[in-house]
C-alpha positions as CSV (number, residue, x, y, z in Angstrom):
1,M,-52.6,-102.5,-23.9
2,S,-52.9,-105.2,-21.5
3,Q,-55.1,-108.1,-22.3
4,T,-56.8,-110.5,-20.1
5,P,-57.6,-114.0,-21.1
6,H,-61.0,-115.2,-21.4
7,K,-61.2,-117.4,-18.6
8,Q,-60.1,-115.0,-15.9
9,I,-62.7,-112.1,-17.5
10,K,-65.3,-111.4,-14.4
11,N,-67.7,-109.1,-16.3
12,R,-70.7,-111.4,-17.1
13,L,-71.3,-109.9,-20.9
14,L,-67.6,-110.7,-21.8
15,S,-67.6,-113.8,-20.5
16,A,-70.8,-115.1,-22.1
17,L,-69.1,-114.8,-25.0
18,P,-67.8,-117.7,-27.1
19,S,-63.8,-117.8,-27.0
20,S,-63.6,-117.1,-30.6
21,E,-65.5,-113.9,-30.1
22,Y,-63.7,-112.9,-27.6
23,E,-60.6,-113.5,-29.0
24,R,-61.7,-111.8,-31.9
25,L,-62.8,-108.6,-29.5
26,L,-59.5,-108.7,-27.5
27,P,-57.0,-106.6,-29.4
28,Y,-59.8,-103.6,-29.1
29,L,-59.9,-104.1,-25.2
30,E,-57.7,-102.5,-22.6
31,T,-57.6,-103.1,-19.0
32,V,-57.7,-100.1,-16.8
33,S,-58.4,-98.8,-13.1
34,L,-61.5,-97.4,-11.9
35,P,-60.4,-95.0,-9.0
36,L,-63.1,-93.5,-6.8
37,K,-65.2,-90.5,-7.8
38,Q,-63.6,-91.0,-11.3
39,I,-65.7,-89.4,-13.9
40,I,-66.4,-91.6,-16.8
41,Y,-68.5,-89.6,-19.1
42,A,-69.4,-86.0,-18.2
43,P,-73.2,-84.4,-19.1
44,N,-73.4,-84.1,-22.8
45,E,-70.0,-84.4,-23.5
46,P,-68.6,-87.0,-26.3
47,I,-68.7,-90.6,-25.1
48,E,-64.8,-92.0,-26.3
49,Y,-65.2,-95.5,-24.5
50,V,-67.6,-97.9,-23.6
51,Y,-66.6,-99.9,-20.3
52,F,-67.0,-103.3,-19.2
53,P,-66.4,-103.5,-15.4
54,N,-64.8,-106.4,-14.0
55,S,-65.3,-105.4,-10.6
56,G,-66.3,-101.9,-8.4
57,I,-69.7,-100.1,-9.5
58,I,-70.1,-96.7,-11.6
59,S,-73.4,-94.8,-10.8
60,L,-75.2,-93.1,-13.7
61,V,-76.4,-89.9,-11.8
62,N,-78.6,-87.3,-12.9
63,F,-78.2,-83.1,-12.2
64,T,-80.7,-80.7,-11.0
65,E,-80.5,-77.1,-11.6
66,D,-80.2,-76.4,-7.8
67,G,-77.0,-78.9,-7.8
68,G,-79.4,-81.8,-6.1
69,T,-77.8,-85.3,-7.2
70,V,-79.9,-88.7,-7.6
71,E,-78.9,-92.2,-8.8
72,A,-80.2,-93.5,-11.8
73,A,-78.9,-96.7,-11.8
74,T,-75.4,-98.6,-11.1
75,V,-73.6,-100.7,-13.4
76,G,-71.3,-103.4,-11.8
77,N,-69.9,-106.7,-13.9
78,E,-73.0,-107.7,-14.8
79,G,-73.2,-105.1,-17.7
80,M,-71.5,-102.2,-19.6
81,V,-71.2,-98.5,-19.5
82,G,-72.0,-96.5,-22.8
83,I,-75.1,-98.2,-23.9
84,P,-75.7,-94.8,-25.7
85,V,-73.3,-95.5,-28.0
86,L,-74.9,-99.0,-28.7
87,L,-78.4,-97.1,-29.2
88,G,-76.4,-94.7,-32.0
89,T,-75.6,-91.8,-29.9
90,D,-72.6,-90.3,-28.5
91,R,-73.3,-88.6,-25.1
92,M,-75.7,-88.5,-22.0
93,I,-77.2,-86.0,-19.9
94,G,-76.5,-87.3,-16.9
95,Q,-72.9,-88.5,-15.5
96,A,-71.3,-91.6,-15.0
97,V,-68.8,-91.7,-11.9
98,T,-66.8,-94.7,-10.0
99,Q,-68.6,-95.0,-6.7
100,I,-67.0,-98.1,-5.8
101,V,-63.2,-98.9,-6.7
102,G,-62.4,-101.5,-9.3
103,D,-61.2,-102.4,-12.8
104,A,-62.6,-102.6,-16.2
105,L,-62.0,-103.4,-19.8
106,R,-62.8,-100.5,-22.4
107,M,-62.9,-100.1,-26.2
108,K,-62.9,-97.0,-28.1
109,A,-66.5,-96.1,-29.3
110,D,-65.6,-95.7,-32.6
111,V,-63.9,-99.5,-32.6
112,F,-67.3,-100.7,-30.6
113,K,-69.8,-99.2,-33.5
114,R,-67.6,-100.9,-36.0
115,E,-66.8,-104.3,-34.3
116,V,-70.2,-104.9,-32.3
117,T,-72.7,-105.1,-35.2
118,P,-75.9,-107.3,-35.2
119,A,-74.5,-109.9,-36.4
120,S,-72.0,-110.1,-33.2
121,P,-73.1,-112.2,-30.4
122,L,-71.8,-109.3,-28.0
123,Y,-74.9,-107.1,-29.7
124,N,-77.4,-109.9,-28.7
125,F,-76.1,-109.7,-25.5
126,L,-76.4,-106.2,-24.9
127,L,-80.2,-105.6,-25.8
128,H,-80.5,-107.7,-23.3
129,Y,-79.0,-106.2,-20.8
130,T,-80.4,-102.8,-21.9
131,Q,-83.7,-104.2,-21.3
132,A,-82.5,-105.1,-17.8
133,L,-81.0,-101.8,-17.2
134,M,-84.2,-100.0,-18.0
135,N,-86.2,-102.3,-16.0
136,L,-83.4,-101.7,-13.3
137,I,-84.5,-97.6,-13.7
138,S,-88.1,-97.9,-14.2
139,Q,-88.1,-100.1,-10.7
140,S,-86.1,-97.5,-9.1
141,V,-88.3,-94.8,-9.7
142,A,-91.3,-96.8,-7.9
143,C,-88.5,-97.2,-5.2
144,N,-87.9,-94.1,-4.5
145,R,-91.1,-92.7,-4.6
146,L,-92.8,-95.0,-2.4
147,H,-90.5,-96.4,-0.1
148,S,-88.9,-95.8,2.7
149,V,-85.2,-94.5,2.7
150,E,-84.2,-97.4,5.0
151,K,-85.9,-100.1,2.6
152,R,-84.1,-98.5,0.0
153,C,-81.0,-98.2,1.3
154,C,-81.1,-102.3,2.0
155,R,-82.0,-102.6,-1.4
156,W,-79.1,-100.5,-2.8
157,L,-76.8,-102.4,-0.4
158,L,-77.3,-105.9,-1.8
159,L,-77.0,-104.6,-5.5
160,C,-73.6,-103.4,-4.4
161,Q,-72.9,-106.6,-2.5
162,D,-73.5,-108.3,-5.8
163,R,-71.9,-106.6,-8.0
164,V,-68.4,-106.3,-5.8
165,G,-69.3,-109.7,-4.9
166,S,-67.6,-109.5,-1.2
167,D,-69.1,-108.6,2.1
168,E,-67.1,-105.4,2.9
169,F,-66.5,-102.4,0.4
170,A,-65.2,-98.7,0.9
171,L,-68.7,-96.1,0.8
172,T,-69.2,-93.0,2.7
173,Q,-72.3,-91.8,4.0
174,E,-71.5,-89.0,1.6
175,F,-71.8,-90.6,-1.2
176,L,-74.6,-92.9,-0.1
177,S,-76.5,-89.7,0.6
178,Q,-75.8,-88.5,-2.8
179,M,-76.9,-91.5,-4.5
180,L,-80.2,-91.7,-2.2
181,G,-81.2,-88.3,-3.2
182,V,-81.5,-88.1,0.5
183,R,-79.4,-85.8,3.3
184,R,-76.6,-87.2,4.9
185,A,-78.6,-86.9,8.4
186,S,-80.7,-89.3,7.3
187,V,-78.4,-91.9,6.2
188,S,-76.4,-91.7,9.3
189,V,-79.9,-92.8,11.2
190,V,-80.5,-95.6,8.5
191,A,-77.1,-96.9,9.2
192,A,-77.4,-97.0,12.9
193,I,-80.7,-98.3,12.8
194,L,-79.2,-101.4,10.6
195,Q,-76.3,-101.7,12.7
196,K,-78.2,-102.0,15.8
197,A,-80.0,-104.9,14.2
198,G,-76.7,-106.6,13.2
199,L,-77.3,-106.2,9.6
200,I,-74.2,-104.5,9.0
201,R,-71.2,-103.2,10.0
202,Y,-70.4,-99.4,9.5
203,S,-66.6,-97.6,10.4
204,R,-64.6,-95.0,8.6
205,G,-66.2,-95.5,5.2
206,R,-66.0,-99.0,5.4
207,M,-69.4,-100.9,4.8
208,K,-69.5,-104.6,6.1
209,I,-72.7,-107.0,5.4
210,C,-73.0,-108.5,8.1
211,D,-76.5,-110.6,8.0
212,R,-77.3,-111.0,4.1
213,L,-80.7,-112.5,4.8
214,G,-81.6,-110.1,7.5
215,L,-80.6,-107.8,4.8
216,E,-82.8,-109.1,2.0
217,A,-85.9,-109.1,4.7
218,T,-85.8,-105.9,5.6
219,S,-85.4,-104.4,1.8
220,C,-88.4,-103.8,-0.4
221,E,-89.3,-106.2,-3.0
222,C,-87.5,-104.3,-5.6
223,Y,-84.3,-105.8,-4.9
224,R,-86.1,-109.1,-5.7
225,I,-87.4,-108.1,-8.7
226,V,-84.6,-106.4,-10.1
227,K,-82.3,-109.8,-9.3
228,Q,-84.9,-111.8,-10.9
229,E,-84.8,-109.8,-14.2
230,F,-81.0,-109.2,-14.6
231,D,-80.9,-113.4,-14.3
232,R,-83.2,-114.0,-16.8
233,L,-82.0,-111.4,-19.3
234,L,-78.5,-112.0,-18.9
235,T,-78.8,-116.3,-18.6
């Protein structure tokens, strides 16, 4: 297994651990790449690993019987993919898929259950993270119901930038439309509006945030609420 020194960890959960606790868990952690569109978990299939992203973004996606998709949440370097294992189950009804390439540290699910017990510092951090993730999902439900595609798109791009740590990242309109649960044509219109306003630059699957403050001003309040809750619960 490839092992990463504690000071080089970008995942907020693992980097917050005392060095001694991180060193205890290190032999069970493996560094893996997260290629674009890699399916991390399939619906109702056993979860073999939990993932702690260092970079990139993983989407938690739900499906409808007619083939529609909508994103329930995103996970980046602030969290862990595999919360069902923490909660005592071994599968999820949706899909976890890489939407922006990166890398992660992963641990076998059976090892996680054995080593991350209520007495472990990581266990307590994960309880806080789970609450933050629940807040994100519930706020996203309200946002998807009440706010325009333009505002939702701004919220989503801001969350992506926070997790990627860069002004520029790969992102297709097709994928963004799936994540927002709208037609690709709607995303094209919104992207054109934001680009004309000088907030973003988008070309050939590359997204660049040009005006962060302007994007925040155009977004709905949901971005600010979610960010404040993550900062509060993970600090």
